[in-house]
C-alpha positions in Angstrom: 5.5 16.0 9.2 5.8 13.2 6.7 8.7 13.0 4.3 7.5 12.3 0.7 9.5 9.4 -0.8 6.5 8.1 -2.8 8.7 7.6 -5.8 9.9 4.4 -4.1 6.4 2.9 -4.6 6.1 3.7 -8.3 4.8 0.7 -10.2 2.8 -0.7 -7.4 -0.8 -1.5 -8.4 -3.5 1.1 -7.8 -6.5 0.8 -5.6 -9.5 3.0 -4.8 -9.0 4.9 -1.5 -12.5 3.7 -0.5 -11.1 0.2 -0.2 -8.9 1.1 2.7 -10.3 -0.2 6.0 -7.2 -1.2 8.0 -3.8 0.0 9.2 -1.4 -2.9 9.3 1.6 -2.5 11.6 4.9 -4.3 10.8 8.5 -4.5 12.0 11.4 -4.3 9.6 14.9 -4.9 10.7 16.4 -4.8 7.2 17.4 -1.2 6.7 17.3 2.0 8.7 15.0 4.0 6.4 12.6 3.7 3.5 15.2 3.8 0.8 17.2 1.0 2.4 14.0 -1.0 3.0 12.9 -0.5 -0.7 16.4 -1.7 -1.7 16.1 -4.8 0.5 12.8 -5.8 -1.2 14.2 -5.1 -4.6 17.1 -7.4 -3.9 14.9 -10.0 -2.3 11.9 -10.3 -4.6 10.7 -13.5 -3.0 8.9 -11.4 -0.3 7.1 -8.7 -2.3 7.8 -9.4 -5.9 10.5 -6.7 -5.6 8.1 -3.9 -4.8 8.2 -1.6 -1.8 6.3 -3.5 0.9 5.2 -0.6 3.0 3.4 2.7 2.5 4.9 4.3 5.6 8.3 3.6 7.3 9.0 5.0 10.8 12.7 5.3 11.6 14.1 4.8 15.1 14.3 8.5 15.6 10.6 8.9 14.9 11.0 10.3 11.3 8.0 9.4 9.2 8.7 8.5 5.6 6.0 7.8 3.1 7.3 5.3 0.5 4.2 5.0 -1.7 1.0 6.9 -2.2 -2.0 5.6 -0.3 -3.8 4.8 -3.6 -1.2 2.2 -4.2 -1.2 -1.4 -2.8 2.0 -2.0 -0.9 2.5 -5.7 -0.9 3.5 -6.2 2.8 0.7 -8.3 4.1 -0.7 -10.7 1.5 -4.5 -10.9 2.4 -4.4 -7.3 3.8 -2.7 -5.6 0.8 -6.0 -4.4 -0.8 -7.6 -3.1 2.3 -4.6 -2.1 4.4 -2.2 0.7 4.7 1.1 -1.0 5.5 3.1 0.9 8.3 6.5 -0.5 9.2 8.7 0.5 12.2 12.4 -0.1 11.9 13.5 -2.6 14.5 12.9 -6.1 15.8 10.1 -5.9 18.4 10.6 -9.5 19.4 13.8 -8.3 21.0 13.3 -4.7 22.1 10.6 -2.0 22.4 10.3 0.8 19.9 12.1 4.0 20.9 10.0 6.7 22.6 10.2 8.9 19.4 9.2 5.9 17.2 6.2 5.0 19.5 5.0 8.6 19.4 5.3 8.8 15.6 3.5 5.4 15.2 0.6 6.7 17.4 0.5 9.9 15.4 0.4 8.0 12.0 -2.3 5.7 13.2 -4.4 8.6 14.5 -4.0 10.5 11.3 -4.8 7.5 9.0 -7.7 6.3 11.3 -9.2 9.8 11.0 -9.0 9.5 7.2 -10.4 6.0 7.1 -13.3 6.8 9.5 -15.0 5.4 12.5 -14.7 1.8 11.4 -10.9 1.9 11.0 -9.1 -1.2 12.3 -5.5 -1.2 13.5 -3.9 -4.7 13.4 -0.4 -6.2 13.7 0.7 -7.9 10.5 0.2 -11.4 11.9 -3.0 -10.6 13.6 -4.7 -10.3 10.2 -5.7 -13.7 8.9 -3.8 -14.8 5.8 -1.4 -11.8 5.9 1.7 -13.9 6.2 2.9 -17.0 4.3 4.9 -18.0 7.4 2.6 -19.4 10.1 5.4 -19.0 12.7 6.0 -15.3 12.0 5.4 -12.9 14.9 5.0 -9.3 13.5 5.4 -6.7 14.8 6.4 -8.6 17.9 5.3 -8.8 21.5 7.4 -5.7 22.6 5.3 -3.4 20.3 2.1 -3.4 22.3 -0.7 -3.5 19.7 -3.4 -3.3 22.4 -1.9 -0.2 23.9 -1.6 1.3 20.4 -5.2 0.6 19.7 -6.3 2.0 23.0 -4.3 5.2 22.6 -5.6 5.8 19.1 -9.2 5.1 20.1 -8.9 7.5 23.1 -7.7 10.3 20.9 -9.5 9.7 17.6 -11.5 12.5 16.3 -13.6 11.9 13.2 -13.7 14.5 10.5 -15.9 14.7 7.4 -14.0 12.7 4.7 -12.9 15.7 2.6 -11.7 17.6 5.7 -9.9 14.5 7.0 -8.1 14.2 3.7 -7.2 17.9 3.6 -5.8 17.6 7.1 -3.7 14.6 6.3 -2.4 16.3 3.1 -1.4 19.3 5.2 0.6 17.0 7.4 2.4 15.7 4.2 0.6 12.5 3.4 0.4 11.7 -0.3 -2.9 10.1 -1.4 -2.5 9.8 -5.1 0.4 9.5 -7.5 -0.1 8.9 -11.1 
């Protein structure tokens, strides 16, 4: 289940859900949960203008927290903000692998969101998406979070539902699509 903390994303610009084509995976080592990450961005506006950078935060224990509604543009990946759902895992995957619980939760989130997006959904690491980072030397999420394995696992388990049923399924799991 997904914990609704979408109040953290209030004030982020809206977008049409039909614009979403990508799931963008990040690492975040500044904070242990969505509230701490939101506070980090608020205190460091040079990164995201002070707004919550991610729609989804996955804690080390595998807890899934939704920090903004999916119809909001989380500013975590510059060129991918309009088309991407920003998913961040707590940790530094240049130094260590995700926990087993975190990896399982990331796979679940990507499967759920890819089901909603549809058969052309793309899953990319932050710095795999051209123009997504201002820092040309940034490595995100890092080599110890295996993006190829993630894509393979999601592709092998992906089931495509009609759009309205996919949304209903995701809402039943706790995802928030729209917040006024």
